[in-house]
PyMOL CGO cylinders between C-alpha atoms (Angstrom):
from pymol import cmd
from pymol.cgo import CYLINDER

trace = [
    CYLINDER, 36.38, 38.54, 25.90, 32.98, 36.81, 25.93, 0.3, 1, 1, 1, 1, 1, 1,
    CYLINDER, 32.98, 36.81, 25.93, 33.05, 33.04, 26.41, 0.3, 1, 1, 1, 1, 1, 1,
    CYLINDER, 33.05, 33.04, 26.41, 30.89, 30.07, 25.50, 0.3, 1, 1, 1, 1, 1, 1,
    CYLINDER, 30.89, 30.07, 25.50, 30.97, 26.43, 26.57, 0.3, 1, 1, 1, 1, 1, 1,
    CYLINDER, 30.97, 26.43, 26.57, 29.48, 23.91, 24.16, 0.3, 1, 1, 1, 1, 1, 1,
    CYLINDER, 29.48, 23.91, 24.16, 28.71, 20.27, 24.95, 0.3, 1, 1, 1, 1, 1, 1,
    CYLINDER, 28.71, 20.27, 24.95, 28.62, 17.69, 22.17, 0.3, 1, 1, 1, 1, 1, 1,
    CYLINDER, 28.62, 17.69, 22.17, 30.84, 19.86, 20.01, 0.3, 1, 1, 1, 1, 1, 1,
    CYLINDER, 30.84, 19.86, 20.01, 32.59, 17.22, 17.91, 0.3, 1, 1, 1, 1, 1, 1,
    CYLINDER, 32.59, 17.22, 17.91, 30.24, 17.49, 14.93, 0.3, 1, 1, 1, 1, 1, 1,
    CYLINDER, 30.24, 17.49, 14.93, 27.02, 18.92, 13.53, 0.3, 1, 1, 1, 1, 1, 1,
    CYLINDER, 27.02, 18.92, 13.53, 25.24, 21.68, 15.40, 0.3, 1, 1, 1, 1, 1, 1,
    CYLINDER, 25.24, 21.68, 15.40, 27.69, 21.70, 18.31, 0.3, 1, 1, 1, 1, 1, 1,
    CYLINDER, 27.69, 21.70, 18.31, 30.67, 22.10, 16.00, 0.3, 1, 1, 1, 1, 1, 1,
    CYLINDER, 30.67, 22.10, 16.00, 28.89, 24.95, 14.21, 0.3, 1, 1, 1, 1, 1, 1,
    CYLINDER, 28.89, 24.95, 14.21, 28.20, 26.74, 17.51, 0.3, 1, 1, 1, 1, 1, 1,
    CYLINDER, 28.20, 26.74, 17.51, 31.95, 26.58, 18.19, 0.3, 1, 1, 1, 1, 1, 1,
    CYLINDER, 31.95, 26.58, 18.19, 32.86, 27.82, 14.73, 0.3, 1, 1, 1, 1, 1, 1,
    CYLINDER, 32.86, 27.82, 14.73, 30.49, 30.78, 14.77, 0.3, 1, 1, 1, 1, 1, 1,
    CYLINDER, 30.49, 30.78, 14.77, 31.44, 31.93, 18.26, 0.3, 1, 1, 1, 1, 1, 1,
    CYLINDER, 31.44, 31.93, 18.26, 35.16, 31.54, 17.54, 0.3, 1, 1, 1, 1, 1, 1,
    CYLINDER, 35.16, 31.54, 17.54, 34.73, 33.45, 14.29, 0.3, 1, 1, 1, 1, 1, 1,
    CYLINDER, 34.73, 33.45, 14.29, 33.11, 36.25, 16.29, 0.3, 1, 1, 1, 1, 1, 1,
    CYLINDER, 33.11, 36.25, 16.29, 36.18, 36.43, 18.54, 0.3, 1, 1, 1, 1, 1, 1,
    CYLINDER, 36.18, 36.43, 18.54, 34.77, 34.57, 21.55, 0.3, 1, 1, 1, 1, 1, 1,
    CYLINDER, 34.77, 34.57, 21.55, 36.66, 32.26, 23.90, 0.3, 1, 1, 1, 1, 1, 1,
    CYLINDER, 36.66, 32.26, 23.90, 35.17, 28.80, 23.28, 0.3, 1, 1, 1, 1, 1, 1,
    CYLINDER, 35.17, 28.80, 23.28, 35.37, 25.81, 25.61, 0.3, 1, 1, 1, 1, 1, 1,
    CYLINDER, 35.37, 25.81, 25.61, 34.50, 22.93, 23.24, 0.3, 1, 1, 1, 1, 1, 1,
    CYLINDER, 34.50, 22.93, 23.24, 33.63, 19.67, 24.96, 0.3, 1, 1, 1, 1, 1, 1,
    CYLINDER, 33.63, 19.67, 24.96, 32.96, 16.15, 23.73, 0.3, 1, 1, 1, 1, 1, 1,
    CYLINDER, 32.96, 16.15, 23.73, 33.35, 12.57, 24.94, 0.3, 1, 1, 1, 1, 1, 1,
    CYLINDER, 33.35, 12.57, 24.94, 36.36, 11.61, 22.81, 0.3, 1, 1, 1, 1, 1, 1,
    CYLINDER, 36.36, 11.61, 22.81, 38.47, 14.66, 21.94, 0.3, 1, 1, 1, 1, 1, 1,
    CYLINDER, 38.47, 14.66, 21.94, 41.27, 12.64, 20.34, 0.3, 1, 1, 1, 1, 1, 1,
    CYLINDER, 41.27, 12.64, 20.34, 38.82, 11.14, 17.83, 0.3, 1, 1, 1, 1, 1, 1,
    CYLINDER, 38.82, 11.14, 17.83, 37.11, 14.46, 17.08, 0.3, 1, 1, 1, 1, 1, 1,
    CYLINDER, 37.11, 14.46, 17.08, 39.04, 15.27, 13.92, 0.3, 1, 1, 1, 1, 1, 1,
    CYLINDER, 39.04, 15.27, 13.92, 36.78, 18.09, 12.70, 0.3, 1, 1, 1, 1, 1, 1,
    CYLINDER, 36.78, 18.09, 12.70, 36.86, 19.76, 16.10, 0.3, 1, 1, 1, 1, 1, 1,
    CYLINDER, 36.86, 19.76, 16.10, 40.62, 19.43, 16.43, 0.3, 1, 1, 1, 1, 1, 1,
    CYLINDER, 40.62, 19.43, 16.43, 41.03, 20.94, 12.96, 0.3, 1, 1, 1, 1, 1, 1,
    CYLINDER, 41.03, 20.94, 12.96, 38.76, 23.84, 13.92, 0.3, 1, 1, 1, 1, 1, 1,
    CYLINDER, 38.76, 23.84, 13.92, 40.70, 24.42, 17.14, 0.3, 1, 1, 1, 1, 1, 1,
    CYLINDER, 40.70, 24.42, 17.14, 43.88, 24.51, 15.08, 0.3, 1, 1, 1, 1, 1, 1,
    CYLINDER, 43.88, 24.51, 15.08, 42.48, 27.41, 13.06, 0.3, 1, 1, 1, 1, 1, 1,
    CYLINDER, 42.48, 27.41, 13.06, 41.08, 29.39, 16.00, 0.3, 1, 1, 1, 1, 1, 1,
    CYLINDER, 41.08, 29.39, 16.00, 43.36, 29.96, 19.00, 0.3, 1, 1, 1, 1, 1, 1,
    CYLINDER, 43.36, 29.96, 19.00, 40.32, 30.95, 21.08, 0.3, 1, 1, 1, 1, 1, 1,
    CYLINDER, 40.32, 30.95, 21.08, 39.03, 27.36, 21.07, 0.3, 1, 1, 1, 1, 1, 1,
    CYLINDER, 39.03, 27.36, 21.07, 40.19, 24.89, 23.69, 0.3, 1, 1, 1, 1, 1, 1,
    CYLINDER, 40.19, 24.89, 23.69, 39.03, 21.26, 23.56, 0.3, 1, 1, 1, 1, 1, 1,
    CYLINDER, 39.03, 21.26, 23.56, 38.01, 19.40, 26.71, 0.3, 1, 1, 1, 1, 1, 1,
    CYLINDER, 38.01, 19.40, 26.71, 36.76, 15.92, 27.50, 0.3, 1, 1, 1, 1, 1, 1,
    CYLINDER, 36.76, 15.92, 27.50, 33.24, 15.72, 28.91, 0.3, 1, 1, 1, 1, 1, 1,
    CYLINDER, 33.24, 15.72, 28.91, 30.75, 12.89, 29.27, 0.3, 1, 1, 1, 1, 1, 1,
    CYLINDER, 30.75, 12.89, 29.27, 27.54, 14.58, 30.45, 0.3, 1, 1, 1, 1, 1, 1,
    CYLINDER, 27.54, 14.58, 30.45, 26.34, 11.37, 32.11, 0.3, 1, 1, 1, 1, 1, 1,
    CYLINDER, 26.34, 11.37, 32.11, 29.35, 11.15, 34.45, 0.3, 1, 1, 1, 1, 1, 1,
    CYLINDER, 29.35, 11.15, 34.45, 29.69, 13.33, 37.56, 0.3, 1, 1, 1, 1, 1, 1,
    CYLINDER, 29.69, 13.33, 37.56, 33.44, 12.66, 37.69, 0.3, 1, 1, 1, 1, 1, 1,
    CYLINDER, 33.44, 12.66, 37.69, 33.86, 13.93, 34.14, 0.3, 1, 1, 1, 1, 1, 1,
    CYLINDER, 33.86, 13.93, 34.14, 32.08, 17.16, 35.07, 0.3, 1, 1, 1, 1, 1, 1,
    CYLINDER, 32.08, 17.16, 35.07, 34.29, 17.62, 38.12, 0.3, 1, 1, 1, 1, 1, 1,
    CYLINDER, 34.29, 17.62, 38.12, 37.40, 17.14, 35.99, 0.3, 1, 1, 1, 1, 1, 1,
    CYLINDER, 37.40, 17.14, 35.99, 36.13, 19.79, 33.58, 0.3, 1, 1, 1, 1, 1, 1,
    CYLINDER, 36.13, 19.79, 33.58, 35.47, 22.22, 36.42, 0.3, 1, 1, 1, 1, 1, 1,
    CYLINDER, 35.47, 22.22, 36.42, 39.04, 21.70, 37.61, 0.3, 1, 1, 1, 1, 1, 1,
    CYLINDER, 39.04, 21.70, 37.61, 40.36, 22.47, 34.11, 0.3, 1, 1, 1, 1, 1, 1,
    CYLINDER, 40.36, 22.47, 34.11, 38.26, 25.63, 33.79, 0.3, 1, 1, 1, 1, 1, 1,
    CYLINDER, 38.26, 25.63, 33.79, 39.44, 26.95, 37.17, 0.3, 1, 1, 1, 1, 1, 1,
    CYLINDER, 39.44, 26.95, 37.17, 36.34, 29.06, 37.73, 0.3, 1, 1, 1, 1, 1, 1,
    CYLINDER, 36.34, 29.06, 37.73, 36.50, 30.87, 34.39, 0.3, 1, 1, 1, 1, 1, 1,
    CYLINDER, 36.50, 30.87, 34.39, 33.25, 32.79, 33.72, 0.3, 1, 1, 1, 1, 1, 1,
    CYLINDER, 33.25, 32.79, 33.72, 30.97, 31.31, 31.05, 0.3, 1, 1, 1, 1, 1, 1,
    CYLINDER, 30.97, 31.31, 31.05, 28.77, 33.85, 29.30, 0.3, 1, 1, 1, 1, 1, 1,
    CYLINDER, 28.77, 33.85, 29.30, 26.74, 31.32, 27.31, 0.3, 1, 1, 1, 1, 1, 1,
    CYLINDER, 26.74, 31.32, 27.31, 26.50, 27.66, 28.28, 0.3, 1, 1, 1, 1, 1, 1,
    CYLINDER, 26.50, 27.66, 28.28, 25.14, 25.58, 25.40, 0.3, 1, 1, 1, 1, 1, 1,
    CYLINDER, 25.14, 25.58, 25.40, 23.71, 22.19, 26.32, 0.3, 1, 1, 1, 1, 1, 1,
    CYLINDER, 23.71, 22.19, 26.32, 23.94, 20.58, 22.90, 0.3, 1, 1, 1, 1, 1, 1,
    CYLINDER, 23.94, 20.58, 22.90, 24.96, 16.96, 23.59, 0.3, 1, 1, 1, 1, 1, 1,
    CYLINDER, 24.96, 16.96, 23.59, 22.15, 14.54, 22.82, 0.3, 1, 1, 1, 1, 1, 1,
    CYLINDER, 22.15, 14.54, 22.82, 21.23, 11.15, 21.38, 0.3, 1, 1, 1, 1, 1, 1,
    CYLINDER, 21.23, 11.15, 21.38, 18.48, 9.88, 19.13, 0.3, 1, 1, 1, 1, 1, 1,
    CYLINDER, 18.48, 9.88, 19.13, 17.86, 6.17, 18.78, 0.3, 1, 1, 1, 1, 1, 1,
    CYLINDER, 17.86, 6.17, 18.78, 15.67, 4.51, 16.17, 0.3, 1, 1, 1, 1, 1, 1,
    CYLINDER, 15.67, 4.51, 16.17, 11.95, 5.08, 16.43, 0.3, 1, 1, 1, 1, 1, 1,
    CYLINDER, 11.95, 5.08, 16.43, 9.57, 2.41, 17.63, 0.3, 1, 1, 1, 1, 1, 1,
    CYLINDER, 9.57, 2.41, 17.63, 5.98, 2.89, 16.49, 0.3, 1, 1, 1, 1, 1, 1,
    CYLINDER, 5.98, 2.89, 16.49, 4.67, -0.28, 18.14, 0.3, 1, 1, 1, 1, 1, 1,
    CYLINDER, 4.67, -0.28, 18.14, 4.62, -0.47, 21.90, 0.3, 1, 1, 1, 1, 1, 1,
    CYLINDER, 4.62, -0.47, 21.90, 5.60, -4.16, 21.74, 0.3, 1, 1, 1, 1, 1, 1,
    CYLINDER, 5.60, -4.16, 21.74, 9.03, -3.06, 20.48, 0.3, 1, 1, 1, 1, 1, 1,
    CYLINDER, 9.03, -3.06, 20.48, 9.93, -0.64, 23.27, 0.3, 1, 1, 1, 1, 1, 1,
    CYLINDER, 9.93, -0.64, 23.27, 13.38, -1.23, 24.76, 0.3, 1, 1, 1, 1, 1, 1,
    CYLINDER, 13.38, -1.23, 24.76, 13.35, 0.26, 28.23, 0.3, 1, 1, 1, 1, 1, 1,
    CYLINDER, 13.35, 0.26, 28.23, 17.10, 0.17, 28.73, 0.3, 1, 1, 1, 1, 1, 1,
    CYLINDER, 17.10, 0.17, 28.73, 17.52, 2.29, 25.60, 0.3, 1, 1, 1, 1, 1, 1,
    CYLINDER, 17.52, 2.29, 25.60, 14.80, 4.64, 26.84, 0.3, 1, 1, 1, 1, 1, 1,
    CYLINDER, 14.80, 4.64, 26.84, 16.67, 5.12, 30.11, 0.3, 1, 1, 1, 1, 1, 1,
    CYLINDER, 16.67, 5.12, 30.11, 19.91, 5.72, 28.21, 0.3, 1, 1, 1, 1, 1, 1,
    CYLINDER, 19.91, 5.72, 28.21, 18.17, 8.45, 26.20, 0.3, 1, 1, 1, 1, 1, 1,
    CYLINDER, 18.17, 8.45, 26.20, 17.01, 10.10, 29.43, 0.3, 1, 1, 1, 1, 1, 1,
    CYLINDER, 17.01, 10.10, 29.43, 20.51, 9.92, 30.90, 0.3, 1, 1, 1, 1, 1, 1,
    CYLINDER, 20.51, 9.92, 30.90, 21.95, 11.93, 28.02, 0.3, 1, 1, 1, 1, 1, 1,
    CYLINDER, 21.95, 11.93, 28.02, 19.10, 14.17, 26.86, 0.3, 1, 1, 1, 1, 1, 1,
    CYLINDER, 19.10, 14.17, 26.86, 17.49, 15.09, 30.20, 0.3, 1, 1, 1, 1, 1, 1,
    CYLINDER, 17.49, 15.09, 30.20, 19.77, 14.37, 33.13, 0.3, 1, 1, 1, 1, 1, 1,
    CYLINDER, 19.77, 14.37, 33.13, 22.91, 15.35, 31.20, 0.3, 1, 1, 1, 1, 1, 1,
    CYLINDER, 22.91, 15.35, 31.20, 21.94, 19.00, 30.64, 0.3, 1, 1, 1, 1, 1, 1,
    CYLINDER, 21.94, 19.00, 30.64, 20.77, 19.31, 34.24, 0.3, 1, 1, 1, 1, 1, 1,
    CYLINDER, 20.77, 19.31, 34.24, 24.08, 17.92, 35.52, 0.3, 1, 1, 1, 1, 1, 1,
    CYLINDER, 24.08, 17.92, 35.52, 25.99, 20.38, 33.36, 0.3, 1, 1, 1, 1, 1, 1,
    CYLINDER, 25.99, 20.38, 33.36, 23.83, 23.34, 34.40, 0.3, 1, 1, 1, 1, 1, 1,
    CYLINDER, 23.83, 23.34, 34.40, 24.14, 22.42, 38.08, 0.3, 1, 1, 1, 1, 1, 1,
    CYLINDER, 24.14, 22.42, 38.08, 27.91, 22.00, 37.87, 0.3, 1, 1, 1, 1, 1, 1,
    CYLINDER, 27.91, 22.00, 37.87, 28.57, 25.23, 35.97, 0.3, 1, 1, 1, 1, 1, 1,
    CYLINDER, 28.57, 25.23, 35.97, 25.82, 27.54, 37.26, 0.3, 1, 1, 1, 1, 1, 1,
    CYLINDER, 25.82, 27.54, 37.26, 28.25, 29.54, 39.40, 0.3, 1, 1, 1, 1, 1, 1,
    CYLINDER, 28.25, 29.54, 39.40, 30.52, 30.20, 36.43, 0.3, 1, 1, 1, 1, 1, 1,
    CYLINDER, 30.52, 30.20, 36.43, 27.58, 31.30, 34.30, 0.3, 1, 1, 1, 1, 1, 1,
    CYLINDER, 27.58, 31.30, 34.30, 26.35, 33.58, 37.10, 0.3, 1, 1, 1, 1, 1, 1,
    CYLINDER, 26.35, 33.58, 37.10, 29.84, 35.13, 37.34, 0.3, 1, 1, 1, 1, 1, 1,
    CYLINDER, 29.84, 35.13, 37.34, 29.79, 36.19, 33.66, 0.3, 1, 1, 1, 1, 1, 1,
    CYLINDER, 29.79, 36.19, 33.66, 28.39, 39.26, 31.94, 0.3, 1, 1, 1, 1, 1, 1,
    CYLINDER, 28.39, 39.26, 31.94, 25.72, 37.59, 29.80, 0.3, 1, 1, 1, 1, 1, 1,
    CYLINDER, 25.72, 37.59, 29.80, 24.58, 34.83, 32.18, 0.3, 1, 1, 1, 1, 1, 1,
    CYLINDER, 24.58, 34.83, 32.18, 22.71, 32.55, 29.78, 0.3, 1, 1, 1, 1, 1, 1,
    CYLINDER, 22.71, 32.55, 29.78, 22.09, 28.79, 29.56, 0.3, 1, 1, 1, 1, 1, 1,
    CYLINDER, 22.09, 28.79, 29.56, 20.92, 27.58, 26.14, 0.3, 1, 1, 1, 1, 1, 1,
    CYLINDER, 20.92, 27.58, 26.14, 19.43, 24.11, 25.71, 0.3, 1, 1, 1, 1, 1, 1,
    CYLINDER, 19.43, 24.11, 25.71, 19.09, 22.27, 22.40, 0.3, 1, 1, 1, 1, 1, 1,
    CYLINDER, 19.09, 22.27, 22.40, 15.66, 20.71, 22.71, 0.3, 1, 1, 1, 1, 1, 1,
    CYLINDER, 15.66, 20.71, 22.71, 13.21, 19.79, 19.94, 0.3, 1, 1, 1, 1, 1, 1,
    CYLINDER, 13.21, 19.79, 19.94, 9.70, 20.55, 18.77, 0.3, 1, 1, 1, 1, 1, 1,
    CYLINDER, 9.70, 20.55, 18.77, 9.24, 16.79, 19.25, 0.3, 1, 1, 1, 1, 1, 1,
    CYLINDER, 9.24, 16.79, 19.25, 9.23, 17.58, 22.97, 0.3, 1, 1, 1, 1, 1, 1,
    CYLINDER, 9.23, 17.58, 22.97, 6.06, 19.61, 22.50, 0.3, 1, 1, 1, 1, 1, 1,
    CYLINDER, 6.06, 19.61, 22.50, 3.05, 17.57, 23.65, 0.3, 1, 1, 1, 1, 1, 1,
    CYLINDER, 3.05, 17.57, 23.65, 0.79, 19.88, 21.64, 0.3, 1, 1, 1, 1, 1, 1,
    CYLINDER, 0.79, 19.88, 21.64, 2.63, 18.95, 18.42, 0.3, 1, 1, 1, 1, 1, 1,
    CYLINDER, 2.63, 18.95, 18.42, 2.54, 15.14, 18.76, 0.3, 1, 1, 1, 1, 1, 1,
    CYLINDER, 2.54, 15.14, 18.76, 0.63, 13.91, 15.72, 0.3, 1, 1, 1, 1, 1, 1,
    CYLINDER, 0.63, 13.91, 15.72, 2.04, 10.41, 15.15, 0.3, 1, 1, 1, 1, 1, 1,
    CYLINDER, 2.04, 10.41, 15.15, 3.13, 7.35, 17.16, 0.3, 1, 1, 1, 1, 1, 1,
    CYLINDER, 3.13, 7.35, 17.16, 6.74, 6.43, 17.76, 0.3, 1, 1, 1, 1, 1, 1,
    CYLINDER, 6.74, 6.43, 17.76, 9.84, 8.29, 18.91, 0.3, 1, 1, 1, 1, 1, 1,
    CYLINDER, 9.84, 8.29, 18.91, 8.80, 7.61, 22.49, 0.3, 1, 1, 1, 1, 1, 1,
    CYLINDER, 8.80, 7.61, 22.49, 12.33, 7.83, 23.89, 0.3, 1, 1, 1, 1, 1, 1,
    CYLINDER, 12.33, 7.83, 23.89, 13.36, 11.05, 22.22, 0.3, 1, 1, 1, 1, 1, 1,
    CYLINDER, 13.36, 11.05, 22.22, 10.04, 12.86, 22.59, 0.3, 1, 1, 1, 1, 1, 1,
    CYLINDER, 10.04, 12.86, 22.59, 9.70, 12.11, 26.28, 0.3, 1, 1, 1, 1, 1, 1,
    CYLINDER, 9.70, 12.11, 26.28, 13.33, 12.95, 27.03, 0.3, 1, 1, 1, 1, 1, 1,
    CYLINDER, 13.33, 12.95, 27.03, 12.94, 16.38, 25.43, 0.3, 1, 1, 1, 1, 1, 1,
    CYLINDER, 12.94, 16.38, 25.43, 9.57, 17.02, 27.10, 0.3, 1, 1, 1, 1, 1, 1,
    CYLINDER, 9.57, 17.02, 27.10, 11.19, 16.23, 30.44, 0.3, 1, 1, 1, 1, 1, 1,
    CYLINDER, 11.19, 16.23, 30.44, 14.14, 18.48, 29.59, 0.3, 1, 1, 1, 1, 1, 1,
    CYLINDER, 14.14, 18.48, 29.59, 11.74, 21.33, 28.83, 0.3, 1, 1, 1, 1, 1, 1,
    CYLINDER, 11.74, 21.33, 28.83, 9.94, 20.87, 32.15, 0.3, 1, 1, 1, 1, 1, 1,
    CYLINDER, 9.94, 20.87, 32.15, 13.19, 20.67, 34.13, 0.3, 1, 1, 1, 1, 1, 1,
    CYLINDER, 13.19, 20.67, 34.13, 14.68, 23.74, 32.47, 0.3, 1, 1, 1, 1, 1, 1,
    CYLINDER, 14.68, 23.74, 32.47, 11.47, 25.71, 32.96, 0.3, 1, 1, 1, 1, 1, 1,
    CYLINDER, 11.47, 25.71, 32.96, 11.84, 25.04, 36.67, 0.3, 1, 1, 1, 1, 1, 1,
    CYLINDER, 11.84, 25.04, 36.67, 15.53, 25.87, 36.59, 0.3, 1, 1, 1, 1, 1, 1,
    CYLINDER, 15.53, 25.87, 36.59, 14.76, 29.20, 34.93, 0.3, 1, 1, 1, 1, 1, 1,
    CYLINDER, 14.76, 29.20, 34.93, 12.71, 30.14, 37.98, 0.3, 1, 1, 1, 1, 1, 1,
    CYLINDER, 12.71, 30.14, 37.98, 15.39, 28.95, 40.39, 0.3, 1, 1, 1, 1, 1, 1,
    CYLINDER, 15.39, 28.95, 40.39, 18.13, 30.95, 38.62, 0.3, 1, 1, 1, 1, 1, 1,
    CYLINDER, 18.13, 30.95, 38.62, 16.13, 34.11, 38.03, 0.3, 1, 1, 1, 1, 1, 1,
    CYLINDER, 16.13, 34.11, 38.03, 17.24, 35.74, 41.29, 0.3, 1, 1, 1, 1, 1, 1,
    CYLINDER, 17.24, 35.74, 41.29, 20.86, 35.33, 40.16, 0.3, 1, 1, 1, 1, 1, 1,
    CYLINDER, 20.86, 35.33, 40.16, 20.15, 37.00, 36.85, 0.3, 1, 1, 1, 1, 1, 1,
    CYLINDER, 20.15, 37.00, 36.85, 20.77, 33.79, 34.88, 0.3, 1, 1, 1, 1, 1, 1,
    CYLINDER, 20.77, 33.79, 34.88, 18.49, 33.15, 31.91, 0.3, 1, 1, 1, 1, 1, 1,
    CYLINDER, 18.49, 33.15, 31.91, 17.48, 29.81, 30.42, 0.3, 1, 1, 1, 1, 1, 1,
    CYLINDER, 17.48, 29.81, 30.42, 16.53, 29.36, 26.75, 0.3, 1, 1, 1, 1, 1, 1,
    CYLINDER, 16.53, 29.36, 26.75, 14.92, 26.29, 25.19, 0.3, 1, 1, 1, 1, 1, 1,
    CYLINDER, 14.92, 26.29, 25.19, 15.64, 26.17, 21.45, 0.3, 1, 1, 1, 1, 1, 1,
    CYLINDER, 15.64, 26.17, 21.45, 14.52, 23.89, 18.63, 0.3, 1, 1, 1, 1, 1, 1,
    CYLINDER, 14.52, 23.89, 18.63, 17.22, 24.00, 15.94, 0.3, 1, 1, 1, 1, 1, 1,
    CYLINDER, 17.22, 24.00, 15.94, 14.92, 22.85, 13.16, 0.3, 1, 1, 1, 1, 1, 1,
    CYLINDER, 14.92, 22.85, 13.16, 15.40, 19.80, 10.96, 0.3, 1, 1, 1, 1, 1, 1,
    CYLINDER, 15.40, 19.80, 10.96, 19.11, 20.13, 10.29, 0.3, 1, 1, 1, 1, 1, 1,
    CYLINDER, 19.11, 20.13, 10.29, 21.34, 18.23, 7.84, 0.3, 1, 1, 1, 1, 1, 1,
    CYLINDER, 21.34, 18.23, 7.84, 23.57, 16.44, 10.33, 0.3, 1, 1, 1, 1, 1, 1,
    CYLINDER, 23.57, 16.44, 10.33, 24.27, 12.80, 11.14, 0.3, 1, 1, 1, 1, 1, 1,
    CYLINDER, 24.27, 12.80, 11.14, 21.23, 12.84, 13.41, 0.3, 1, 1, 1, 1, 1, 1,
    CYLINDER, 21.23, 12.84, 13.41, 19.00, 14.82, 11.04, 0.3, 1, 1, 1, 1, 1, 1,
    CYLINDER, 19.00, 14.82, 11.04, 19.97, 12.94, 7.90, 0.3, 1, 1, 1, 1, 1, 1,
    CYLINDER, 19.97, 12.94, 7.90, 20.71, 14.02, 4.34, 0.3, 1, 1, 1, 1, 1, 1,
    CYLINDER, 20.71, 14.02, 4.34, 17.08, 14.91, 3.54, 0.3, 1, 1, 1, 1, 1, 1,
    CYLINDER, 17.08, 14.91, 3.54, 16.95, 17.69, 6.13, 0.3, 1, 1, 1, 1, 1, 1,
    CYLINDER, 16.95, 17.69, 6.13, 16.32, 21.07, 4.48, 0.3, 1, 1, 1, 1, 1, 1,
    CYLINDER, 16.32, 21.07, 4.48, 18.34, 23.19, 6.92, 0.3, 1, 1, 1, 1, 1, 1,
    CYLINDER, 18.34, 23.19, 6.92, 22.11, 23.53, 7.04, 0.3, 1, 1, 1, 1, 1, 1,
    CYLINDER, 22.11, 23.53, 7.04, 23.87, 23.87, 10.43, 0.3, 1, 1, 1, 1, 1, 1,
    CYLINDER, 23.87, 23.87, 10.43, 25.12, 27.35, 9.50, 0.3, 1, 1, 1, 1, 1, 1,
    CYLINDER, 25.12, 27.35, 9.50, 21.58, 28.70, 9.09, 0.3, 1, 1, 1, 1, 1, 1,
    CYLINDER, 21.58, 28.70, 9.09, 20.20, 26.96, 12.15, 0.3, 1, 1, 1, 1, 1, 1,
    CYLINDER, 20.20, 26.96, 12.15, 22.96, 28.15, 14.48, 0.3, 1, 1, 1, 1, 1, 1,
    CYLINDER, 22.96, 28.15, 14.48, 22.89, 31.67, 13.05, 0.3, 1, 1, 1, 1, 1, 1,
    CYLINDER, 22.89, 31.67, 13.05, 19.20, 31.88, 13.94, 0.3, 1, 1, 1, 1, 1, 1,
    CYLINDER, 19.20, 31.88, 13.94, 19.75, 30.52, 17.43, 0.3, 1, 1, 1, 1, 1, 1,
    CYLINDER, 19.75, 30.52, 17.43, 22.72, 32.81, 18.02, 0.3, 1, 1, 1, 1, 1, 1,
    CYLINDER, 22.72, 32.81, 18.02, 20.51, 35.74, 17.09, 0.3, 1, 1, 1, 1, 1, 1,
    CYLINDER, 20.51, 35.74, 17.09, 18.03, 34.69, 19.78, 0.3, 1, 1, 1, 1, 1, 1,
    CYLINDER, 18.03, 34.69, 19.78, 20.84, 34.33, 22.31, 0.3, 1, 1, 1, 1, 1, 1,
    CYLINDER, 20.84, 34.33, 22.31, 22.26, 37.73, 21.39, 0.3, 1, 1, 1, 1, 1, 1,
    CYLINDER, 22.26, 37.73, 21.39, 18.85, 39.37, 21.72, 0.3, 1, 1, 1, 1, 1, 1,
    CYLINDER, 18.85, 39.37, 21.72, 17.98, 37.55, 24.94, 0.3, 1, 1, 1, 1, 1, 1,
    CYLINDER, 17.98, 37.55, 24.94, 16.27, 39.32, 27.81, 0.3, 1, 1, 1, 1, 1, 1,
    CYLINDER, 16.27, 39.32, 27.81, 14.80, 37.81, 30.96, 0.3, 1, 1, 1, 1, 1, 1,
    CYLINDER, 14.80, 37.81, 30.96, 11.26, 37.91, 29.56, 0.3, 1, 1, 1, 1, 1, 1,
    CYLINDER, 11.26, 37.91, 29.56, 12.40, 35.03, 27.30, 0.3, 1, 1, 1, 1, 1, 1,
    CYLINDER, 12.40, 35.03, 27.30, 13.72, 32.87, 30.13, 0.3, 1, 1, 1, 1, 1, 1,
    CYLINDER, 13.72, 32.87, 30.13, 12.10, 29.45, 30.44, 0.3, 1, 1, 1, 1, 1, 1,
    CYLINDER, 12.10, 29.45, 30.44, 10.36, 29.76, 27.08, 0.3, 1, 1, 1, 1, 1, 1,
    CYLINDER, 10.36, 29.76, 27.08, 10.48, 27.45, 24.07, 0.3, 1, 1, 1, 1, 1, 1,
    CYLINDER, 10.48, 27.45, 24.07, 11.45, 28.84, 20.64, 0.3, 1, 1, 1, 1, 1, 1,
    CYLINDER, 11.45, 28.84, 20.64, 12.26, 27.65, 17.13, 0.3, 1, 1, 1, 1, 1, 1,
    CYLINDER, 12.26, 27.65, 17.13, 15.55, 28.76, 15.62, 0.3, 1, 1, 1, 1, 1, 1,
    CYLINDER, 15.55, 28.76, 15.62, 13.62, 31.39, 13.63, 0.3, 1, 1, 1, 1, 1, 1,
    CYLINDER, 13.62, 31.39, 13.63, 12.21, 33.01, 16.76, 0.3, 1, 1, 1, 1, 1, 1,
    CYLINDER, 12.21, 33.01, 16.76, 8.65, 31.62, 16.67, 0.3, 1, 1, 1, 1, 1, 1,
    CYLINDER, 8.65, 31.62, 16.67, 7.43, 30.28, 20.01, 0.3, 1, 1, 1, 1, 1, 1,
    CYLINDER, 7.43, 30.28, 20.01, 6.48, 26.59, 20.38, 0.3, 1, 1, 1, 1, 1, 1,
    CYLINDER, 6.48, 26.59, 20.38, 3.52, 25.47, 22.52, 0.3, 1, 1, 1, 1, 1, 1,
    CYLINDER, 3.52, 25.47, 22.52, 4.29, 23.14, 25.40, 0.3, 1, 1, 1, 1, 1, 1,
]
cmd.load_cgo(trace, "trace")
């Protein structure tokens, strides 16, 4: 049975990754910071016996070690780094809050790297050997056309750079790394005006993951398969 591990799976895109993989018969390790409060995830796990729910704070090394102990070396075919934060935009440099900026980096950049480092052996031991990262077209320097969003943009640009390097480091082990922009999705983060539903976004990204080959490793794609400039 193929397996996936999803971070930030309590709602939105992460929850939809879990639902689609479970519906396809996969074993799903669904992680989030507060499992007991994740009502939608707990309800989903109640409907799909292949889903197990685990606590994980991607900013805490001890939390990652506890998760590794729970997984007991189980292979992970697809590791999905989905957990992320987006704080309000600041268009004027006089309003920058550096503590909030650092918090954004802790979750959006360092978090995925911590997870990938901690679980790389289990991904390498699987059949599919793929790490998928939820990034954003806002991390593309080429596509910056307005001020603001300094925290989020820079955290995703840094994530892209780090994962590009990781793709080279893991290539000899046959582990691929994908950088995916899910689109503007109707979630709590994306808001009610977003044109894209989670089901469509995740279906597109799953298609890219299913069709992955190593020529795609370290590259930056939209959910519809178009490539994004750095």
